[in-house]
C-alpha positions, 0 to 999 in steps of 0.5 A, a space after each residue: 488542476 494543472 496542466 497534464 494532471 488529471 484527478 485520479 489518474 496515475 501521474 506520469 511522474 510517479 516513480 518506480 520507487 513509489 510504486 513499489 512502496 505502494 504494492 510493498 504497503 498491500 503486500 504487508 497488509 497496510 502497514 507502513 513499517 511492514 512495507 518498510 521492512 520489506 524494502 529495506 528502507 525506514 518507515 518514514 522514507 516509506 511514508 513519505 513516498 506514499 505521501 508524494 504519490 497521494 499528493 501527485 495523483 489526488 487520490 487516497 491510499 486505498 483509492 491508489 490501490 483499487 485504481 492501481 489493481 483495476 488498471 493492471 499497473 500496481 503488481 503486488 508481490 506474492 503473499 506468500 514471500 511476506 514474512 509471518 512477522 509483518 501484517 499479521 494479527 494474533 486473531 482476526 476480529 470475526 473470530 474473536 466475536 465467534 469465540 466470545 459466543 462461545 
């Protein structure tokens, strides 16, 4: 562990853009390409920002989302502002299972 870095803590060197990509990833319901579309960047750029944030914090993306939500530094845009094409599924798994029984 390097000096000044605590595993599980948001790194002091996390850039605002990395946090913005993480918020867009959540708003796009876990879609890297959806987050990239929201921010107007390539999916590879969004992927790199997320990978750098994970490497600096020592947390998975899921853990970053949880910690960010609990600590209040992860601010996700309203789900209403997300384009209907982004992060949507044709049918939810629960619905498909119930329709199969009917």
